[in-house]
C-alpha positions in Angstrom: 116.7 296.6 55.8 119.0 293.8 54.5 121.7 294.6 57.2 119.0 294.2 59.8 118.0 290.9 58.4 121.8 289.7 58.1 122.3 290.9 61.7 119.3 288.7 62.8 120.4 285.7 61.1 124.0 285.8 62.3 122.7 286.4 65.9 120.5 283.4 65.6 123.2 281.1 64.3 125.6 282.3 67.2 122.7 281.3 69.7 122.3 277.9 68.0 126.0 277.4 68.0 126.4 278.3 71.7 123.3 276.1 72.5 125.2 273.2 70.9 128.4 274.0 72.7 126.5 273.9 75.9 125.7 270.3 75.1 129.2 269.3 74.7 130.0 268.4 78.1 132.7 265.8 77.2 136.2 267.4 77.6 139.1 266.1 75.5 141.8 264.5 77.5 145.2 263.9 75.9 146.2 260.2 75.9 142.4 259.2 76.5 140.6 257.6 73.4 137.5 256.1 75.2 134.8 258.5 76.4 131.4 257.6 78.2 128.4 260.1 79.0 127.1 260.4 81.5 130.3 259.7 83.7 130.2 256.6 85.5 127.8 254.9 83.0 129.3 251.9 80.7 127.4 250.0 78.0 127.2 246.2 78.4 129.9 244.0 77.6 133.6 244.0 77.8 136.6 245.1 75.7 136.9 249.0 76.4 140.4 248.6 77.9 141.4 246.7 74.7 140.3 249.9 72.7 142.9 252.1 74.7 145.6 249.5 74.3 144.9 249.4 70.4 145.0 253.0 70.1 148.6 253.1 71.6 149.8 250.8 68.8 147.6 252.1 66.3 149.0 253.9 62.9 146.6 256.9 63.3 144.7 258.3 66.4 141.1 257.1 66.7 138.3 257.7 69.5 135.4 255.8 70.8 132.4 257.9 72.3 129.3 256.1 73.9 126.2 258.3 74.8 123.4 257.0 76.7 121.4 259.7 75.2 121.4 262.0 72.1 120.9 265.6 72.8 118.8 267.8 70.8 115.7 267.4 68.8 114.8 266.5 65.2 116.2 264.0 62.9 118.4 261.5 64.8 121.0 261.2 61.8 121.3 264.9 61.5 122.0 265.4 65.2 124.4 262.7 65.7 126.5 264.1 62.6 126.3 267.7 64.2 127.2 266.4 67.6 130.4 264.9 66.2 131.4 268.1 64.2 130.6 270.4 67.0 132.7 268.1 69.3 135.6 267.8 67.1 135.6 271.6 66.7 135.7 272.1 70.5 138.3 269.3 71.0 140.5 271.1 68.3 141.2 273.8 70.7 142.8 271.4 73.0 145.1 269.6 70.8 142.8 267.2 68.7 144.0 266.3 65.2 140.8 266.6 63.3 142.6 265.9 60.1 144.1 262.6 61.0 141.9 261.3 63.5 138.9 259.0 63.3 135.9 259.2 65.7 133.1 256.8 66.3 130.2 257.6 68.3 127.7 255.0 69.6 124.1 256.2 71.2 123.2 253.2 73.4 120.7 252.7 76.3 119.0 249.6 77.9 116.4 249.4 75.2 119.0 248.8 72.6 119.5 245.2 73.8 116.0 244.4 72.6 114.8 243.5 69.0 113.7 246.5 67.1 110.1 245.4 67.2 110.1 245.3 71.1 111.7 248.7 71.8 109.6 251.7 73.0 108.7 254.5 70.5 111.5 257.1 70.4 114.3 254.7 71.2 117.7 256.0 69.5 120.2 253.3 68.6 122.5 254.6 66.6 126.1 254.7 65.5 128.5 257.0 63.3 131.9 257.0 61.8 133.9 259.9 61.0 137.3 259.6 59.5 140.0 262.4 59.2 139.8 264.5 56.0 143.4 263.8 55.3 142.8 260.3 54.3 140.1 261.4 51.6 142.9 262.3 49.3 145.7 260.3 47.7 146.9 258.0 48.3 144.6 256.5 50.6 141.7 258.1 48.8 139.2 256.9 51.8 135.8 258.2 50.8 133.2 258.1 53.5 130.3 257.5 51.4 131.8 254.8 49.6 134.2 252.9 52.0 132.9 253.5 55.6 130.2 250.8 55.4 133.0 248.3 54.8 134.3 248.8 58.2 131.1 249.6 60.1 129.5 246.3 59.4 132.0 244.7 62.0 130.0 246.8 64.6 126.6 245.9 63.1 127.6 242.1 63.4 128.9 242.5 67.0 125.7 244.1 68.4 123.5 241.3 66.9 125.1 238.9 69.2 123.5 237.7 72.2 124.3 239.2 74.6 125.2 242.3 72.5 128.9 243.9 72.9 129.3 247.2 71.3 132.8 247.3 72.5 133.9 244.5 70.4 132.3 246.0 67.5 133.8 249.4 67.7 137.2 247.7 68.4 136.9 245.6 65.1 135.7 248.7 62.9 138.6 251.0 64.2 141.6 248.4 63.9 140.6 247.2 60.6 140.3 250.9 59.4 143.8 251.5 61.1 145.2 248.5 59.2 143.9 249.9 55.8 145.3 253.4 56.3 148.5 251.9 57.4 148.8 249.7 54.2 148.0 252.8 52.0 149.7 255.5 53.3 152.8 254.3 55.2 155.6 255.3 52.8 157.8 252.4 53.8 154.9 249.9 52.8 154.3 251.7 49.7 157.7 251.9 48.6 158.2 248.1 49.1 155.1 247.4 47.2 156.1 249.6 44.4 159.7 247.8 44.3 157.9 244.4 44.2 155.9 245.6 41.4 158.8 247.0 39.5 160.6 243.5 39.9 157.7 241.7 38.7 157.3 243.7 35.7 161.1 243.3 34.9 160.6 239.5 35.2 157.5 239.4 33.0 159.6 241.4 30.3 162.4 238.9 30.4 160.1 236.0 30.2 158.5 237.4 27.3 161.6 238.0 25.4 162.8 234.5 26.1 159.4 232.7 25.1 159.3 234.7 22.0 162.9 233.8 20.9 162.2 230.4 21.9 158.8 230.4 19.7 160.9 231.7 16.7 163.8 229.0 16.9 161.0 226.2 17.4 159.1 227.7 14.4 162.0 228.0 12.0 163.2 224.7 12.9 159.7 223.0 12.0 159.7 224.7 8.8 163.3 223.3 7.9 162.0 219.8 8.6 158.9 219.9 6.3 159.0 217.8 3.1 162.0 218.7 0.8 159.7 219.2 -2.2 158.1 222.1 -0.2 161.4 224.0 0.5 163.6 226.0 -1.6 167.0 224.4 -3.0 169.2 226.7 -1.2 168.6 226.6 2.6 171.9 227.4 3.8 170.9 231.0 5.0 168.1 229.8 7.0 170.2 226.9 8.7 172.7 229.6 9.5 170.2 231.7 11.2 168.8 228.9 13.3 172.5 228.0 14.2 173.0 231.5 15.3 169.8 231.9 17.3 170.7 228.9 19.1 174.1 230.1 20.1 172.5 233.5 21.2 169.9 231.2 23.2 172.8 229.5 24.9 174.6 232.6 25.9 171.3 233.8 27.4 171.9 237.4 26.4 168.7 239.3 26.5 169.5 242.1 24.4 170.8 239.9 21.6 167.8 237.6 21.7 165.5 240.7 21.5 167.4 242.1 18.4 167.5 238.9 16.7 164.0 238.0 17.1 163.0 240.9 15.0 165.3 239.9 12.3 164.1 236.3 12.3 160.4 237.1 12.0 161.1 238.4 8.3 163.0 235.3 7.0 160.5 233.0 8.8 157.5 234.6 7.5 159.0 234.5 4.1 159.8 230.8 4.3 156.4 230.1 5.9 154.7 231.8 3.0 156.7 229.5 0.4 156.0 226.5 2.0 152.0 227.3 2.6 151.9 228.1 -1.1 153.5 224.8 -2.2 151.3 223.0 0.0 148.3 224.6 -1.5 149.6 223.7 -5.1 149.9 220.0 -4.1 146.6 220.1 -2.6 145.1 221.5 -5.8 146.7 218.9 -8.0 145.4 216.2 -5.7 141.8 217.4 -5.6 141.8 217.5 -9.4 143.0 213.9 -9.7 140.5 212.8 -6.8 137.6 214.5 -8.7 138.6 212.6 -12.1 138.7 209.3 -10.2 135.4 209.9 -8.4 133.7 210.7 -11.6 135.1 207.6 -13.3 134.3 205.4 -10.4 130.5 206.7 -10.6 130.3 205.7 -14.3 132.0 202.2 -13.8 129.8 201.7 -10.9 126.9 202.6 -13.1 127.9 200.5 -16.0 128.6 197.6 -13.8 125.2 197.9 -12.3 123.4 197.8 -15.9 125.6 194.7 -16.9 124.4 193.0 -13.8 120.7 193.2 -15.0 118.6 190.1 -15.7 120.0 188.6 -18.9 116.7 188.7 -20.4 116.8 192.5 -20.5 120.3 192.6 -21.9 121.6 192.4 -25.6 122.6 189.0 -26.9 126.1 190.4 -27.3 127.5 192.6 -24.4 131.3 192.1 -25.1 131.6 195.7 -26.2 130.2 197.1 -23.1 132.5 194.6 -21.0 135.5 195.7 -23.1 134.8 199.4 -22.5 134.4 198.6 -18.5 137.7 196.9 -18.6 139.6 199.7 -20.6 138.0 202.2 -17.9 139.3 200.3 -14.8 142.7 199.9 -16.5 142.8 203.6 -17.1 141.6 204.2 -13.4 144.7 202.3 -12.1 147.2 204.4 -14.3 145.8 208.0 -12.8 146.1 210.1 -15.8 143.6 212.8 -15.5 143.1 213.2 -19.3 142.5 209.5 -19.9 140.2 209.3 -17.0 138.1 212.1 -18.3 138.1 210.4 -21.8 137.1 207.0 -20.4 134.3 208.8 -18.3 132.8 210.3 -21.8 133.1 206.9 -23.4 131.3 205.0 -20.3 128.7 207.9 -20.5 127.7 207.2 -24.2 127.7 203.4 -23.6 125.4 203.9 -20.5 122.7 205.8 -22.5 122.7 203.2 -25.2 122.5 200.1 -22.8 120.0 201.8 -20.5 117.7 202.7 -23.4 117.8 198.8 -24.5 117.2 197.5 -21.1 114.2 200.0 -20.3 112.6 198.9 -23.7 112.8 195.2 -22.8 111.5 195.9 -18.9 108.4 197.9 -20.3 107.3 195.1 -22.8 107.8 192.5 -20.0 105.9 194.8 -17.5 102.8 195.0 -20.0 102.7 191.2 -20.4 102.8 190.8 -16.7 100.3 193.5 -15.9 97.7 191.4 -18.3 98.2 188.2 -16.3 98.0 190.0 -13.0 94.7 191.8 -13.9 93.0 188.3 -14.5 94.5 186.9 -11.2 93.2 189.8 -9.3 89.8 189.3 -10.6 89.5 185.8 -9.7 91.2 186.4 -6.3 88.4 189.2 -5.3 85.9 186.9 -6.2 87.1 184.1 -4.0 88.0 186.5 -1.1 84.5 187.8 -1.2 82.9 184.6 -0.7 85.4 183.5 1.9 85.0 186.5 4.0 81.4 186.7 4.0 80.9 183.3 5.2 83.8 183.6 7.6 82.3 186.9 8.9 79.0 185.2 9.6 80.7 182.1 11.5 82.7 184.4 13.7 79.6 186.5 14.5 77.6 183.3 15.4 80.5 181.8 17.5 81.2 185.2 19.2 77.6 185.5 20.2 77.4 182.1 21.5 80.6 182.2 23.4 79.2 185.6 25.1 76.0 183.8 25.9 77.7 181.0 27.4 80.1 183.0 29.4 77.0 185.0 30.7 75.2 182.1 31.6 78.2 180.5 33.4 79.0 183.6 35.5 75.4 183.9 36.4 75.1 180.3 37.3 78.2 180.8 39.7 76.9 183.7 41.4 73.5 181.9 42.0 75.4 178.9 43.4 77.4 181.1 45.8 74.5 183.0 46.8 72.3 179.6 47.4 75.1 178.4 49.6 74.8 181.4 51.6 71.1 181.2 51.9 71.3 177.5 52.9 73.4 178.5 56.0 70.5 180.8 56.9 67.9 178.0 56.3 70.0 175.3 58.5 70.0 177.8 61.5 66.2 178.3 61.2 65.5 175.9 64.0 68.0 177.5 66.3 66.1 181.0 65.7 62.6 179.4 66.1 62.8 179.7 70.0 63.8 183.3 69.7 60.8 183.8 67.3 58.2 182.4 69.9 59.3 184.8 72.7 60.5 187.7 70.9 59.5 191.1 71.6 60.5 194.7 71.2 63.8 195.3 69.3 64.2 191.6 69.1 60.9 191.1 67.2 61.7 194.1 64.9 64.9 192.8 63.9 63.9 189.3 63.4 61.0 190.3 61.2 63.2 192.5 59.0 66.1 189.8 58.7 63.8 186.8 57.8 61.8 188.9 55.1 65.1 190.0 53.7 66.4 186.4 53.6 63.1 185.5 51.9 63.3 188.3 49.2 66.9 187.1 48.5 65.7 183.5 48.0 62.9 184.4 45.8 65.1 186.4 43.6 67.5 183.5 43.5 64.8 180.9 42.3 63.4 183.7 39.9 66.9 184.1 38.1 67.3 180.3 38.1 63.9 180.0 36.3 64.8 183.0 34.1 68.3 181.5 33.2 66.8 178.1 32.0 64.3 179.7 29.8 67.2 181.8 28.0 69.0 178.7 27.6 66.2 177.0 26.0 65.8 179.8 23.6 69.4 179.9 22.7 69.5 176.3 21.7 67.1 177.0 19.0 69.5 179.2 17.1 71.9 178.0 14.3 74.4 179.2 12.0 72.0 180.4 9.4 69.3 182.0 12.0 70.8 184.1 14.8 67.4 185.7 16.0 66.9 183.4 19.1 70.7 183.9 20.1 70.1 187.7 20.0 66.9 187.4 22.0 68.4 185.3 24.6 71.3 187.6 25.1 68.7 190.5 25.3 66.7 188.9 28.0 69.6 188.1 30.3 69.6 191.9 30.8 65.8 192.5 30.8 63.5 193.0 33.9 61.2 190.1 34.2 57.9 189.0 36.5 58.0 185.9 38.8 55.1 184.1 40.6 56.4 183.2 44.1 53.7 180.5 44.1 56.0 178.3 42.1 58.4 178.0 45.2 58.2 175.3 48.1 56.6 177.3 51.0 58.5 175.1 53.3 61.5 176.7 52.2 60.3 180.3 53.2 60.1 182.1 56.6 57.0 183.7 55.4 53.9 182.0 53.6 52.9 184.9 51.2 52.3 184.0 47.4 52.7 187.3 45.1 53.9 188.4 41.7 57.6 190.1 41.8 59.6 191.8 39.3 63.3 191.2 39.3 66.1 193.1 37.5 69.0 190.8 36.8 71.5 193.5 36.6 70.7 195.5 39.6 70.2 192.3 41.8 73.5 190.9 41.0 75.0 194.4 41.9 73.3 194.7 45.0 73.5 190.9 46.0 76.8 191.2 48.1 75.8 194.1 50.1 72.5 192.6 51.0 73.9 189.3 52.1 76.6 191.3 54.3 74.0 193.5 56.0 71.8 190.5 56.5 74.6 188.3 57.8 75.2 191.1 60.5 71.7 191.2 61.6 71.5 187.5 61.8 74.7 187.3 63.8 73.1 189.9 66.2 70.2 187.6 66.8 72.3 184.5 67.5 74.3 186.7 69.9 71.1 187.8 71.5 70.0 184.3 71.9 73.3 183.1 73.4 73.6 185.7 76.2 70.1 185.2 77.4 71.7 182.3 79.8 74.7 184.2 80.6 74.8 186.7 83.6 76.0 190.4 83.2 78.6 189.6 86.0 80.2 186.9 83.5 79.6 189.1 80.4 81.2 192.3 81.9 83.4 191.3 84.8 85.1 193.6 87.5 88.5 191.9 86.9 89.7 194.4 84.0 89.0 197.4 86.1 91.0 195.8 88.9 94.0 195.4 86.8 93.7 199.0 85.7 93.7 200.4 89.3 96.8 198.3 90.0 98.7 199.7 87.1 97.7 203.3 88.2 98.9 202.3 91.8 102.2 201.1 90.4 102.8 204.3 88.2 101.4 206.9 90.8 98.6 207.8 88.5 95.3 209.1 90.1 92.3 207.2 90.3 90.4 209.9 88.6 91.5 208.6 85.1 89.0 205.7 85.9 86.3 207.6 87.5 83.9 207.3 84.6 84.0 203.5 84.5 80.6 202.2 85.3 81.9 199.8 87.8 84.3 202.5 89.3 81.7 203.0 92.4 81.2 200.9 95.6 79.8 197.5 95.8 76.1 198.7 96.0 76.7 200.7 92.9 78.3 197.8 91.1 75.3 195.5 92.1 72.8 198.2 90.8 74.7 198.3 87.5 74.5 194.4 87.1 70.9 194.4 88.2 70.0 196.8 85.2 72.0 194.8 82.7 70.3 191.5 83.8 66.8 193.3 83.6 67.7 194.3 80.0 69.0 191.0 79.2 65.7 189.2 79.9 63.6 191.9 78.4 65.3 192.7 75.3 68.4 190.6 74.5 69.2 192.6 71.5 69.4 195.8 72.9 71.3 194.3 75.7 74.1 192.8 73.5 74.5 196.4 71.8 74.6 198.0 75.3 77.1 195.6 76.4 79.2 196.2 73.3 79.2 200.0 74.1 80.4 199.5 77.8 83.1 197.0 76.6 84.3 199.6 74.0 84.5 202.5 76.7 86.5 200.2 78.9 88.9 199.6 76.2 89.4 203.2 75.7 90.2 203.8 79.3 92.7 201.0 79.2 94.3 202.4 76.2 94.4 205.9 77.8 96.2 204.4 81.0 98.8 202.7 78.8 99.4 205.9 76.9 100.1 207.8 80.2 102.4 205.0 81.6 104.4 205.1 78.1 104.9 208.8 78.4 105.9 208.7 82.2 108.5 205.9 81.0 109.9 208.0 78.3 110.7 210.9 80.8 112.4 208.6 83.0 114.5 207.0 80.4 115.5 210.4 78.9 116.5 211.8 82.5 120.1 212.5 82.7 122.6 214.2 85.4 124.6 217.3 84.7 128.6 217.0 85.0 130.7 219.8 86.1 132.2 221.5 82.9 135.4 223.6 83.1 134.2 226.4 81.0 132.7 229.7 80.6 129.1 229.7 78.9 128.1 233.0 77.5 124.6 232.1 76.0 121.9 230.7 78.2 120.7 228.9 75.2 123.9 227.0 75.2 123.9 226.3 79.0 122.8 222.7 79.8 122.3 223.7 83.3 119.6 226.2 82.3 118.1 223.6 80.0 118.2 220.9 82.8 116.6 223.2 85.3 113.7 223.8 82.8 113.2 220.3 82.4 112.8 219.6 86.1 110.6 222.3 86.4 108.3 220.9 83.8 108.5 217.6 85.2 107.2 218.8 88.6 104.5 220.3 86.5 103.8 217.1 85.0 102.8 215.5 88.5 100.5 218.3 89.0 99.0 218.0 85.6 98.3 214.3 86.1 95.7 215.2 88.9 94.1 218.1 87.0 94.3 217.3 83.1 91.1 216.2 81.2 92.8 214.4 78.2 95.6 212.0 77.8 96.9 214.1 74.8 97.8 216.9 77.3 99.9 214.5 79.3 101.6 213.0 76.2 102.4 216.7 74.7 104.1 217.7 78.3 105.9 214.4 78.7 107.3 214.6 75.0 108.6 218.3 75.9 110.4 217.3 78.9 112.1 214.2 77.1 113.2 216.8 74.3 114.7 219.0 76.9 116.7 216.2 78.5 117.9 215.2 75.0 118.8 219.0 74.2 120.8 219.0 77.5 122.7 216.0 76.6 123.5 217.4 73.2 124.7 220.7 74.8 126.8 218.8 77.2 128.4 216.9 74.2 128.8 220.1 72.1 130.5 221.9 74.9 133.0 218.9 75.7 133.9 218.6 71.9 134.4 222.4 72.1 136.9 222.1 75.2 138.7 219.1 73.4 138.8 220.8 69.9 138.8 224.6 70.2 142.7 224.8 70.1 142.9 222.6 67.0 140.1 224.6 65.3 142.2 227.8 65.8 145.4 226.1 64.7 143.5 224.7 61.6 142.2 228.3 60.8 145.8 229.8 61.1 146.8 227.2 58.7 144.3 228.0 56.2 144.9 231.6 56.8 148.7 231.2 55.7 147.7 229.2 52.9 145.3 231.7 51.8 148.0 234.4 51.8 150.1 232.6 49.5 147.4 232.0 46.9 146.6 235.6 47.1 150.1 236.6 46.3 149.7 234.2 43.1 146.4 235.8 42.2 147.8 239.2 42.5 150.8 238.3 40.5 148.6 236.8 37.7 146.4 239.8 37.6 149.2 242.1 37.1 150.5 239.9 34.2 147.1 239.7 32.7 146.3 243.3 32.6 149.3 244.1 30.7 148.0 241.7 27.8 144.4 241.4 28.2 141.5 244.2 28.6 138.5 243.6 30.3 140.1 241.5 32.9 137.9 241.3 36.1 140.4 239.4 38.4 140.7 242.5 40.4 136.9 242.2 41.6 137.6 238.8 42.8 140.7 239.6 44.6 138.9 242.3 46.4 136.1 240.0 47.6 138.7 237.7 48.9 140.6 240.6 50.7 137.1 241.3 52.4 136.7 237.8 53.5 140.2 237.4 54.4 139.9 240.4 56.6 136.8 239.3 58.1 138.3 236.0 58.8 141.3 237.7 60.5 139.0 239.5 62.9 137.1 236.3 63.6 140.3 234.3 64.3 141.6 237.2 66.7 138.3 236.9 68.5 138.5 233.2 68.8 142.1 233.3 70.2 140.8 236.1 72.8 137.9 234.0 74.0 139.9 231.0 74.2 142.3 232.9 76.6 138.9 233.8 78.5 138.3 230.2 78.8 135.3 230.5 76.7 135.7 227.3 74.8 132.3 227.2 73.0 132.6 230.7 71.7 136.2 230.4 70.6 135.4 227.3 68.7 132.3 229.1 66.8 134.5 231.9 66.2 137.3 229.7 64.7 134.7 227.8 62.6 133.6 231.3 61.3 137.1 232.3 60.4 137.9 228.9 58.8 134.7 229.6 56.4 135.8 233.1 55.6 139.2 231.9 54.9 137.9 229.5 52.4 135.6 231.9 50.9 138.7 234.1 50.3 140.4 231.2 48.9 137.9 230.5 46.7 137.9 234.3 45.4 141.6 234.2 44.8 141.4 230.8 42.9 138.4 232.4 40.8 140.7 235.2 39.7 143.5 232.9 38.9 141.1 230.7 36.8 139.9 234.0 34.8 143.4 235.0 34.2 144.0 231.4 32.8 140.8 231.8 30.6 142.1 234.9 29.2 145.5 233.4 28.4 143.8 230.4 26.8 141.8 232.9 24.6 145.2 234.5 23.5 146.7 231.2 22.5 143.5 230.1 20.7 143.8 233.5 18.8 147.5 232.7 17.9 146.8 229.3 17.0 143.9 230.4 14.6 146.1 233.2 13.1 148.7 230.5 12.1 146.2 228.6 9.9 143.9 231.3 8.9 145.3 232.0 5.4 145.6 228.2 4.9 141.9 227.9 5.8 141.1 230.7 3.4 142.7 229.0 0.5 141.3 225.6 1.3 137.8 227.3 1.3 138.5 229.0 -2.1 139.7 225.7 -3.6 136.5 223.9 -2.5 134.6 226.6 -3.9 136.5 226.4 -7.4 135.8 222.4 -7.3 132.0 223.3 -7.4 132.6 225.4 -10.6 132.6 228.9 -9.1 135.6 231.4 -9.4 135.9 233.5 -6.3 138.2 235.4 -4.1 137.2 235.5 -0.3 137.9 238.2 1.9 141.5 238.3 3.5 141.7 238.7 7.3 143.9 241.6 8.0 145.7 240.9 11.3 145.5 243.9 13.7 148.6 245.5 15.0 148.6 244.8 18.9 151.1 247.2 21.0 149.4 246.8 24.3 146.3 244.8 26.1 143.8 243.5 23.7 140.5 241.9 24.0 141.2 238.4 22.3 137.4 237.5 22.8 136.6 240.1 20.3 139.5 239.4 18.0 138.1 235.5 18.0 134.6 236.6 17.3 136.1 238.7 14.4 137.9 235.5 13.0 134.9 233.5 13.3 132.8 236.2 11.5 135.2 236.1 8.7 135.2 232.3 8.4 131.3 232.3 8.7 131.5 234.5 5.7 133.7 232.0 3.8 131.3 229.2 5.0 128.4 231.0 3.5 130.2 231.5 0.3 131.1 227.9 0.1 127.6 226.7 1.1 126.1 228.9 -2.0 128.6 227.6 -4.3 127.6 224.1 -3.3 123.8 224.8 -3.7 124.4 226.4 -7.1 126.6 223.2 -8.1 123.9 220.9 -6.8 121.1 222.8 -8.6 123.1 222.6 -11.9 123.8 219.0 -11.5 120.0 218.4 -10.9 119.1 220.1 -14.0 121.9 218.4 -16.1 120.5 214.9 -14.7 116.8 216.0 -15.7 118.0 217.0 -19.1 119.7 213.8 -19.7 117.0 211.7 -18.5 114.6 213.8 -20.9 117.0 213.1 -23.7 117.2 209.4 -23.3 113.4 209.5 -23.1 113.3 211.3 -26.3 115.8 208.9 -28.1 113.6 205.9 -26.9 110.6 207.5 -28.3 112.1 208.1 -31.6 113.4 204.5 -31.9 110.0 203.3 -31.0 108.4 205.6 -33.7 111.0 204.3 -36.2 110.2 200.7 -35.5 106.5 201.3 -35.9 107.1 202.8 -39.4 109.4 199.9 -40.6 107.0 197.1 -39.3 104.1 199.0 -40.9 106.0 199.3 -44.2 107.0 195.6 -44.1 103.3 194.8 -43.6 102.3 197.0 -46.6 104.9 195.3 -48.7 103.6 191.8 -47.7 100.1 192.9 -48.5 101.1 194.2 -52.0 102.9 191.0 -52.8 100.0 189.0 -51.8 97.6 190.9 -53.8 99.9 190.7 -56.9 100.1 187.0 -56.8 96.2 186.6 -56.5 95.7 188.8 -59.8 98.1 186.7 -61.7 96.6 183.3 -61.0 92.9 184.5 -61.4 91.0 184.2 -64.9 91.3 187.9 -65.4 94.9 187.3 -66.3 93.9 186.0 -69.7 92.2 189.1 -70.7 95.5 190.9 -69.9 96.9 188.8 -72.6 94.2 189.7 -75.0 94.1 193.4 -74.2 97.2 195.3 -73.6 95.4 198.5 -72.9 93.1 197.0 -70.3 95.8 195.3 -68.6 98.1 198.2 -68.7 95.2 200.5 -67.3 94.7 197.8 -64.8 98.2 197.6 -63.4 98.6 201.3 -63.4 95.3 201.6 -61.4 96.6 198.9 -59.0 100.0 200.7 -58.5 98.3 204.0 -58.2 96.2 202.6 -55.4 99.0 200.9 -53.4 101.0 204.0 -53.7 98.1 206.1 -52.2 97.5 203.5 -49.4 101.1 203.4 -48.4 101.4 207.3 -48.3 98.2 207.6 -46.1 99.5 205.0 -43.8 102.7 206.5 -43.5 101.3 209.9 -43.0 98.8 208.5 -40.3 101.7 207.1 -38.3 103.8 210.4 -38.3 100.8 212.2 -37.1 100.1 210.0 -34.3 103.8 210.1 -33.2 104.0 213.8 -33.4 101.1 214.3 -31.0 103.1 212.7 -27.8 106.9 217.3 -21.6 126.9 255.7 47.4 126.2 255.1 51.6 127.1 257.3 55.0 129.4 256.1 57.7 126.4 255.5 60.2 123.0 253.8 60.7 120.7 252.1 63.1 121.1 248.7 64.7 
C-alpha cells in the first residue's frame, strides 16, 4: 500500500515538473544576457543594450529576463521564484553557471505604468533577484535575505520615474552587485586591502611606542623640576636615566625605546609616589596652621565686636580686655600653632566674662525703656483713635460729595448734548411742516413715528433736568455732621421717577398731549444715543423725500452711467448680456415706461420713491463693479501672455515641457472667450482668468529652469565629481580612524556610520553616472537633476564619514580624560581624607584599584567607576561635615546655656548681698532707737531686764535674717531579514 502511494506521489511531481518545463520557452544562448518573452516585445524605456555592454565588462555573469505575463496560477511570489529555479535548471544543461551567475527577472505589462490604485485587478508587476550560491559563503558572505534589498532598491526607484524605465533599474541593480562581488572576492583586491591594513597596524604600533616613550620622558622631567624640598637628596640616578632616555629617543631605535619604557615606569612611579606623599605632608601642615589662624581670627573678631559696644554698657576699665586682644593679634602675626591655640582659649574666657557684663547692662536699660515706651504707646493710641475717627468721617463726606458732583456734571453734559441735537430737529420743523400737510401712506407713517419719538426724547430730557435740580437742592442741605440728605440725593439719581408733561411749553412739542410719564434715568441714558441715531436716520429720509419731490426721475437716475458701461464692454469685447438686467437696458419706449413709473411714485409717495431709487442705484453700482472686475481679469491674462522660444534640448517629462503648458494656456484662453458669453457670475470668469495667467507664469518658470539647466548642467556634474573625490578622501580617513579606535576601545560604532556613508556614496555614484549619460543624450534638465541628486548623496556620505571620525575622537577624548583622572585620583583621595580629619573624624577611604588593560576597553565604564568611587568619598566628607556642624551647634548651645547660668547665679548673689545689707541697716537703726528712748534708764537699773531685752532683740533679728535669706534661696531655686524581490 505504501509503495503505491509513493509511486503516485512521484508520478504527480514528475507531471508538475514536466508541466513547468513546458512553460520554459526561453532558450539559453551563450553570450546573450538580456531576454524578452514573448519574442519581439520590449518593455518601455531604453538602456537594454547597455546591459549587454555592462555584462561583457562584468566581474561575474549576470542576466536580465523580462516577461510580459507570469505563467502558472497561485501566489505570484512563489510562482516567480519557481520560474527562476526551473529556468536555471534547464539552462544549466546548456552551459549556464548557476553557482556564479545572478539572474534578475521582471514581470512587466502596460498596466505597470499606472499607479497601483489605477491598475486592473489581477495585474502582476513584480521583480526577483537570484544571486549565485557561490557568493553566499566566504569571503563575500552575500545572503539574499539580508543583502538583496540593498541593490534591488535601485530598480524600485527607477520604475517610479515618469515615464518608468525598468532597464535603468535592472542595470543599476546588477552593476552595483557586480562591484560589490568584485571588491569582496577578487584575490588581488583582497590582498591589497590586507597589505594596507598590515601597514596601518605597524604604523600604529610604532606611533604608540614613540608616544609612550615621549610621555615617560616628559613625566620624569616634570618630576625633576618640582620643588627641591619635595625631592630626595640624590637625584643622579634619575637624571642619568632621563639623559639615557633622551639619547635613545634621538637615535629613534624602536626596540631600545620599548625596552627602556618598561624600566623607566618603575623608577618614575617610585619618584612620583615620594613627591605626592611630601606634597600631602606639606598640605597637612598648612591646613593645621590655617585652622588655628581661623579660630583665633574668629575670637579676635568677636572680642573686637564686644569692645565696640556702646560705652554705657561696658565696664569702666577695659584695659585688661584691650591688652588681651593686642597680645592675640601679635601671636597671630607670629603664626606659632601652640601660641595661637593658647591665645584663643584666653580670648574665649575674656569673651564670656565681658559678654555677661554687657548682657546685664543691656537688660537693665531695656527694662527702663519698656516702661517709658508703654506710657507713650497709650497716649499715642488715644490720639490716633480721635484723629482717625474724625478723618474717616471727613473723607467719607468729601468722597460722597465728589461722587455726587461728578454724577451731576456728567448727566448735565449728556443733557446739554442731547438738547443740542433736539434743537436741530426743532429748527427744521417749519421745513417739515409743508410735508406734514400733504403727507400720506408711507410718508405719513414715518412722519408720525419720528415726531412722536422726538417728543418723547424731549420730554425725558426736560424731566431729567427737573429731577436733577431737585437732587441738587437736597444735596445742598447735607453737612459734615449730617450725611443723610447727600445719601438720599445719590440714591435718587439712580431711581425711577414720574413727570407731568403739563409742565413743558406746548409750543416746543410736535404733539399737544399732556400726561404723566415715568422716567428711568439709567435706562434712558444708555438708550439715548441709539434713539437719536435711529431718529436722525428717519428724519434724514423725510428730508430727502421732501427734496426729491421737485426733481424728475430722469435727473435722479440718468441713462449716462449705463452708456459708459456699454462703451467699456465694446472696448474690451465683453458681451452686452452682462448689462441685460439693468432697468434701462431696453429700448427707448422701455426707458420711458420706467421713468413714468418712477415719477408717478415720486408724486404719490416720496419716501417709498427714495427707497426704491436707492435700490436701483445699488444694483447699477454692482453691475459696474462686475464689469470692472471682468476687465481687470482680461487685462491680467494679456499682461502674463508670453511666447515660446526654441530650446536646444530633449525634455523627457511633459510636466517640464513649456510647450505643453503654453498649449494648455491657449486652449483655456479660447475657452475664456466662450465663457464670457455663457457664464452666470463674474467669479467664474475671474477663476478661469487666474488659471490662464498662472499657466503662462508656470511656462515662463519652465523656460527659465531649462535655460539654467542647459547653462549649468556640465558645471553641476563637475561639482558632483569634485565632491565625490573629496568624499573618498574623508572615507579613507574615517576607515583608518575606525581601525585605530577598535584596537583601543570597545563599543565603537563608527563602522555603522561608515556603512551608511558607503550606501550614500554608492547611490551618488549611480546618480552621477546617470547624469553623465543623460547629458550625452542632450537631456540637460534630467542631467542636472541627477547631478544635484548625486551631490546631495555625496554630501550625506561625507556627513556619515565625518560622524564616524567625530565618534572616534570622542572615544579617544574619554581615554585621555580617564588617564588624566588616574594621575590625580590618589591625591584626590588623600585630600578628601585630610578634609574629613579636619572635621574631627578619622577614616580611611576606599582605594581605587587601577584595572589591568591589555586590549580594547570601554573608558566610559571606567570613568563611571571612578566617578562612583569619588561620589563615595564625597558622601563620607559630607557626612563628616554634618557630624562636625551638629557637634559645633551643640557646643554653642552648651556655651550659651552656661553663660546664662553664670549670669543667673551672679544675679542671685547680688540680690542676697543687697538683702543682707538692707537687714544690717535696719538692725543698726533699731539699735540706735532703743538706746536713745526712756527705756534705756530701766536697763541701767535692772541688769536682768536689760539682758533679757537684748537677748530677745538679738534672737528676733537673727530669726528675721535667716528667714529672709532662706526665702531668697527658695525663690532663686525655682527658676531649661527580507527576500530579493517584491512588487512595484
